[in-house]
N, C-alpha and C positions, 0 to 999 in steps of 0.2 A: 686125725684124731685116733687115739689108742682105744681099743676095745677093752672094756673092763671084764675080767674073768668072773664068771658067776660061781658062787659057792655051790657045792653039791647039796642036794635036797636035805640030807641028814644034818647039815650044818645050820639049817634054819630052825628057829625055835618053834615050839608048839603053838605059842601065842605070838602073833606078829602085829606090829603097828602098821599104819598105812604105808609108810615109806618102805618098810621091810617086805610087806606083801607085794608091793609094786616091783621090788627087786626080784623077789621069788618068782613072780609071774613073767617078768621081762616087760612089764608095762610101765607107763608113766603114772605118777600119783593121780593126775587128772583122769586117766583111763580107769584106774581103780575106782575113783569116785563115780564115774559114769556107770561102771559095772555094778556098783552097789545100788545106784539110783534106778537103772533101767534093765540090768542084765541078770539079776537074781543072785548076785554075790552077797546081798544083804543076809542071806541064809547063813553065811559064815561069820557074821559079825556078832560080837558080844561086848556089852558095855557095863561091867560091874559098877554099881553105884558107889561103892566104897573106894574105888580107884579113880573114878571120874575120867576115864580114858576109854577109847575104843580099841578093841583088839580083833584080829582075824584068827580063827581057829584053823590050824593047818589041815587036819583031816577033812574039814568041811570045805576048805578052799580046794583041796584035791578033788573032792567029789564034784564040786562046781565045774572044775576044769574038764573032768571026764564027761560031763553032760553037754559040753560045747560041741 
């Protein structure tokens, strides 16, 4: 199986959806869900009501990673 090259940090957007944040962190989507539920990653989540979607804020994701 070929290993997929990861984009550099500056190529990831400021607001990321679940799939993108999983790729950014090198996690599976299921692991991201568990990190939100049990690991404190919920601090990086925002859900603007007018967009009806959930996003992860990159600087807050980075802060969460630093605290691991």
